[in-house]
PyMOL CGO cylinders between C-alpha atoms (Angstrom):
from pymol import cmd
from pymol.cgo import CYLINDER

trace = [
    CYLINDER, -0.12, 0.09, 0.20, 1.61, 3.52, -1.07, 0.3, 1, 1, 1, 1, 1, 1,
    CYLINDER, 1.61, 3.52, -1.07, 0.71, 6.38, 1.51, 0.3, 1, 1, 1, 1, 1, 1,
    CYLINDER, 0.71, 6.38, 1.51, 1.41, 9.88, 0.45, 0.3, 1, 1, 1, 1, 1, 1,
    CYLINDER, 1.41, 9.88, 0.45, 0.22, 13.23, 1.26, 0.3, 1, 1, 1, 1, 1, 1,
    CYLINDER, 0.22, 13.23, 1.26, 0.12, 14.61, -2.17, 0.3, 1, 1, 1, 1, 1, 1,
    CYLINDER, 0.12, 14.61, -2.17, -2.91, 14.49, -4.81, 0.3, 1, 1, 1, 1, 1, 1,
    CYLINDER, -2.91, 14.49, -4.81, -1.02, 12.24, -6.93, 0.3, 1, 1, 1, 1, 1, 1,
    CYLINDER, -1.02, 12.24, -6.93, 1.72, 9.47, -7.36, 0.3, 1, 1, 1, 1, 1, 1,
    CYLINDER, 1.72, 9.47, -7.36, 4.27, 10.49, -10.16, 0.3, 1, 1, 1, 1, 1, 1,
    CYLINDER, 4.27, 10.49, -10.16, 3.91, 7.93, -13.26, 0.3, 1, 1, 1, 1, 1, 1,
    CYLINDER, 3.91, 7.93, -13.26, 0.48, 6.61, -12.24, 0.3, 1, 1, 1, 1, 1, 1,
    CYLINDER, 0.48, 6.61, -12.24, -2.70, 7.52, -13.40, 0.3, 1, 1, 1, 1, 1, 1,
    CYLINDER, -2.70, 7.52, -13.40, -5.33, 7.33, -10.48, 0.3, 1, 1, 1, 1, 1, 1,
    CYLINDER, -5.33, 7.33, -10.48, -8.96, 6.12, -10.05, 0.3, 1, 1, 1, 1, 1, 1,
    CYLINDER, -8.96, 6.12, -10.05, -10.91, 7.61, -6.80, 0.3, 1, 1, 1, 1, 1, 1,
    CYLINDER, -10.91, 7.61, -6.80, -12.46, 5.00, -4.43, 0.3, 1, 1, 1, 1, 1, 1,
    CYLINDER, -12.46, 5.00, -4.43, -13.42, 6.96, -1.56, 0.3, 1, 1, 1, 1, 1, 1,
    CYLINDER, -13.42, 6.96, -1.56, -12.33, 8.56, 1.75, 0.3, 1, 1, 1, 1, 1, 1,
    CYLINDER, -12.33, 8.56, 1.75, -11.16, 6.35, 4.36, 0.3, 1, 1, 1, 1, 1, 1,
    CYLINDER, -11.16, 6.35, 4.36, -10.20, 7.33, 7.63, 0.3, 1, 1, 1, 1, 1, 1,
    CYLINDER, -10.20, 7.33, 7.63, -8.74, 5.98, 11.00, 0.3, 1, 1, 1, 1, 1, 1,
    CYLINDER, -8.74, 5.98, 11.00, -9.38, 7.44, 14.72, 0.3, 1, 1, 1, 1, 1, 1,
    CYLINDER, -9.38, 7.44, 14.72, -7.96, 6.60, 18.02, 0.3, 1, 1, 1, 1, 1, 1,
    CYLINDER, -7.96, 6.60, 18.02, -8.30, 7.57, 21.53, 0.3, 1, 1, 1, 1, 1, 1,
    CYLINDER, -8.30, 7.57, 21.53, -5.27, 7.23, 23.38, 0.3, 1, 1, 1, 1, 1, 1,
    CYLINDER, -5.27, 7.23, 23.38, -4.91, 7.97, 27.28, 0.3, 1, 1, 1, 1, 1, 1,
    CYLINDER, -4.91, 7.97, 27.28, -1.67, 8.02, 29.25, 0.3, 1, 1, 1, 1, 1, 1,
    CYLINDER, -1.67, 8.02, 29.25, -0.94, 6.36, 32.52, 0.3, 1, 1, 1, 1, 1, 1,
    CYLINDER, -0.94, 6.36, 32.52, -1.64, 8.26, 35.40, 0.3, 1, 1, 1, 1, 1, 1,
    CYLINDER, -1.64, 8.26, 35.40, 2.02, 7.98, 36.77, 0.3, 1, 1, 1, 1, 1, 1,
    CYLINDER, 2.02, 7.98, 36.77, 3.59, 9.47, 33.79, 0.3, 1, 1, 1, 1, 1, 1,
    CYLINDER, 3.59, 9.47, 33.79, 0.89, 12.14, 33.70, 0.3, 1, 1, 1, 1, 1, 1,
    CYLINDER, 0.89, 12.14, 33.70, 2.36, 13.22, 37.11, 0.3, 1, 1, 1, 1, 1, 1,
    CYLINDER, 2.36, 13.22, 37.11, 5.76, 12.91, 35.96, 0.3, 1, 1, 1, 1, 1, 1,
    CYLINDER, 5.76, 12.91, 35.96, 4.93, 15.14, 32.85, 0.3, 1, 1, 1, 1, 1, 1,
    CYLINDER, 4.93, 15.14, 32.85, 3.35, 17.58, 35.27, 0.3, 1, 1, 1, 1, 1, 1,
    CYLINDER, 3.35, 17.58, 35.27, 6.82, 18.11, 36.96, 0.3, 1, 1, 1, 1, 1, 1,
    CYLINDER, 6.82, 18.11, 36.96, 8.32, 18.37, 33.71, 0.3, 1, 1, 1, 1, 1, 1,
    CYLINDER, 8.32, 18.37, 33.71, 6.26, 21.24, 32.58, 0.3, 1, 1, 1, 1, 1, 1,
    CYLINDER, 6.26, 21.24, 32.58, 7.49, 23.11, 35.66, 0.3, 1, 1, 1, 1, 1, 1,
    CYLINDER, 7.49, 23.11, 35.66, 11.47, 22.82, 34.40, 0.3, 1, 1, 1, 1, 1, 1,
    CYLINDER, 11.47, 22.82, 34.40, 10.72, 22.41, 30.57, 0.3, 1, 1, 1, 1, 1, 1,
    CYLINDER, 10.72, 22.41, 30.57, 11.69, 19.95, 28.02, 0.3, 1, 1, 1, 1, 1, 1,
    CYLINDER, 11.69, 19.95, 28.02, 10.08, 17.27, 26.14, 0.3, 1, 1, 1, 1, 1, 1,
    CYLINDER, 10.08, 17.27, 26.14, 7.17, 15.43, 27.20, 0.3, 1, 1, 1, 1, 1, 1,
    CYLINDER, 7.17, 15.43, 27.20, 8.55, 12.04, 26.17, 0.3, 1, 1, 1, 1, 1, 1,
    CYLINDER, 8.55, 12.04, 26.17, 5.51, 10.05, 27.41, 0.3, 1, 1, 1, 1, 1, 1,
    CYLINDER, 5.51, 10.05, 27.41, 3.00, 12.41, 25.55, 0.3, 1, 1, 1, 1, 1, 1,
    CYLINDER, 3.00, 12.41, 25.55, 5.29, 12.26, 22.44, 0.3, 1, 1, 1, 1, 1, 1,
    CYLINDER, 5.29, 12.26, 22.44, 5.28, 8.48, 22.73, 0.3, 1, 1, 1, 1, 1, 1,
    CYLINDER, 5.28, 8.48, 22.73, 1.18, 8.40, 23.03, 0.3, 1, 1, 1, 1, 1, 1,
    CYLINDER, 1.18, 8.40, 23.03, 0.98, 10.36, 20.39, 0.3, 1, 1, 1, 1, 1, 1,
    CYLINDER, 0.98, 10.36, 20.39, 3.23, 8.29, 17.90, 0.3, 1, 1, 1, 1, 1, 1,
    CYLINDER, 3.23, 8.29, 17.90, 1.34, 5.16, 19.20, 0.3, 1, 1, 1, 1, 1, 1,
    CYLINDER, 1.34, 5.16, 19.20, -1.57, 6.60, 18.41, 0.3, 1, 1, 1, 1, 1, 1,
    CYLINDER, -1.57, 6.60, 18.41, -0.69, 7.90, 14.95, 0.3, 1, 1, 1, 1, 1, 1,
    CYLINDER, -0.69, 7.90, 14.95, 0.57, 4.57, 13.97, 0.3, 1, 1, 1, 1, 1, 1,
    CYLINDER, 0.57, 4.57, 13.97, -2.78, 2.76, 15.35, 0.3, 1, 1, 1, 1, 1, 1,
    CYLINDER, -2.78, 2.76, 15.35, -5.08, 5.08, 13.53, 0.3, 1, 1, 1, 1, 1, 1,
    CYLINDER, -5.08, 5.08, 13.53, -2.86, 4.68, 9.98, 0.3, 1, 1, 1, 1, 1, 1,
    CYLINDER, -2.86, 4.68, 9.98, -3.27, 1.01, 10.57, 0.3, 1, 1, 1, 1, 1, 1,
    CYLINDER, -3.27, 1.01, 10.57, -7.13, 1.30, 10.61, 0.3, 1, 1, 1, 1, 1, 1,
    CYLINDER, -7.13, 1.30, 10.61, -7.30, 3.47, 8.03, 0.3, 1, 1, 1, 1, 1, 1,
    CYLINDER, -7.30, 3.47, 8.03, -5.02, 1.12, 5.63, 0.3, 1, 1, 1, 1, 1, 1,
    CYLINDER, -5.02, 1.12, 5.63, -7.17, -1.74, 6.85, 0.3, 1, 1, 1, 1, 1, 1,
    CYLINDER, -7.17, -1.74, 6.85, -10.29, 0.14, 5.22, 0.3, 1, 1, 1, 1, 1, 1,
    CYLINDER, -10.29, 0.14, 5.22, -8.68, 1.00, 1.96, 0.3, 1, 1, 1, 1, 1, 1,
    CYLINDER, -8.68, 1.00, 1.96, -7.36, -2.89, 1.76, 0.3, 1, 1, 1, 1, 1, 1,
    CYLINDER, -7.36, -2.89, 1.76, -11.03, -3.89, 2.37, 0.3, 1, 1, 1, 1, 1, 1,
    CYLINDER, -11.03, -3.89, 2.37, -11.95, -1.66, -0.66, 0.3, 1, 1, 1, 1, 1, 1,
    CYLINDER, -11.95, -1.66, -0.66, -8.90, -2.97, -2.80, 0.3, 1, 1, 1, 1, 1, 1,
    CYLINDER, -8.90, -2.97, -2.80, -6.87, 0.19, -3.05, 0.3, 1, 1, 1, 1, 1, 1,
    CYLINDER, -6.87, 0.19, -3.05, -3.25, 0.48, -4.38, 0.3, 1, 1, 1, 1, 1, 1,
    CYLINDER, -3.25, 0.48, -4.38, -2.76, 3.61, -2.46, 0.3, 1, 1, 1, 1, 1, 1,
    CYLINDER, -2.76, 3.61, -2.46, -4.06, 6.45, -0.24, 0.3, 1, 1, 1, 1, 1, 1,
    CYLINDER, -4.06, 6.45, -0.24, -3.25, 9.81, -1.51, 0.3, 1, 1, 1, 1, 1, 1,
    CYLINDER, -3.25, 9.81, -1.51, -3.72, 13.23, 0.20, 0.3, 1, 1, 1, 1, 1, 1,
    CYLINDER, -3.72, 13.23, 0.20, -3.18, 11.79, 3.73, 0.3, 1, 1, 1, 1, 1, 1,
    CYLINDER, -3.18, 11.79, 3.73, -3.64, 14.39, 6.67, 0.3, 1, 1, 1, 1, 1, 1,
    CYLINDER, -3.64, 14.39, 6.67, -3.41, 14.09, 10.36, 0.3, 1, 1, 1, 1, 1, 1,
    CYLINDER, -3.41, 14.09, 10.36, -5.26, 15.81, 13.33, 0.3, 1, 1, 1, 1, 1, 1,
    CYLINDER, -5.26, 15.81, 13.33, -5.35, 15.79, 16.95, 0.3, 1, 1, 1, 1, 1, 1,
    CYLINDER, -5.35, 15.79, 16.95, -7.37, 17.23, 19.50, 0.3, 1, 1, 1, 1, 1, 1,
    CYLINDER, -7.37, 17.23, 19.50, -7.46, 16.91, 23.27, 0.3, 1, 1, 1, 1, 1, 1,
    CYLINDER, -7.46, 16.91, 23.27, -10.28, 14.79, 24.62, 0.3, 1, 1, 1, 1, 1, 1,
    CYLINDER, -10.28, 14.79, 24.62, -9.45, 15.20, 28.45, 0.3, 1, 1, 1, 1, 1, 1,
    CYLINDER, -9.45, 15.20, 28.45, -6.54, 15.96, 30.52, 0.3, 1, 1, 1, 1, 1, 1,
    CYLINDER, -6.54, 15.96, 30.52, -3.86, 13.34, 29.43, 0.3, 1, 1, 1, 1, 1, 1,
    CYLINDER, -3.86, 13.34, 29.43, -5.97, 11.72, 26.80, 0.3, 1, 1, 1, 1, 1, 1,
    CYLINDER, -5.97, 11.72, 26.80, -5.96, 12.82, 23.21, 0.3, 1, 1, 1, 1, 1, 1,
    CYLINDER, -5.96, 12.82, 23.21, -7.83, 11.82, 20.02, 0.3, 1, 1, 1, 1, 1, 1,
    CYLINDER, -7.83, 11.82, 20.02, -5.40, 11.22, 16.30, 0.3, 1, 1, 1, 1, 1, 1,
    CYLINDER, -5.40, 11.22, 16.30, -7.48, 11.13, 13.34, 0.3, 1, 1, 1, 1, 1, 1,
    CYLINDER, -7.48, 11.13, 13.34, -6.08, 10.42, 10.27, 0.3, 1, 1, 1, 1, 1, 1,
    CYLINDER, -6.08, 10.42, 10.27, -7.71, 10.43, 6.62, 0.3, 1, 1, 1, 1, 1, 1,
    CYLINDER, -7.71, 10.43, 6.62, -6.79, 10.30, 2.79, 0.3, 1, 1, 1, 1, 1, 1,
    CYLINDER, -6.79, 10.30, 2.79, -8.64, 9.13, -0.51, 0.3, 1, 1, 1, 1, 1, 1,
    CYLINDER, -8.64, 9.13, -0.51, -8.17, 5.58, -1.27, 0.3, 1, 1, 1, 1, 1, 1,
    CYLINDER, -8.17, 5.58, -1.27, -7.44, 5.08, -4.84, 0.3, 1, 1, 1, 1, 1, 1,
    CYLINDER, -7.44, 5.08, -4.84, -6.78, 2.34, -7.72, 0.3, 1, 1, 1, 1, 1, 1,
    CYLINDER, -6.78, 2.34, -7.72, -4.11, 2.61, -10.67, 0.3, 1, 1, 1, 1, 1, 1,
    CYLINDER, -4.11, 2.61, -10.67, -5.70, 2.53, -13.90, 0.3, 1, 1, 1, 1, 1, 1,
]
cmd.load_cgo(trace, "trace")
């Protein structure tokens, strides 16, 4: 499966199937949330939260790819990611793109 954030793939003619998406809401362990609170006082990367978002992004992408595979797509173009805070220590990651077949 080819994944790109452009609306084309060089050298390929594309046939649009439909928009596919993946969404995950991920929460952080309370202990890591408390250590992140201390980190906000002294500054620096909140590694626990970076890891949480990266993990959620990977899961959401896998869900989107699974949806495209069910449609027998060859690629997903114009991929976009969005995230939002659901509550303290939890975030949603949404990924969407257009599933396409090669002509």
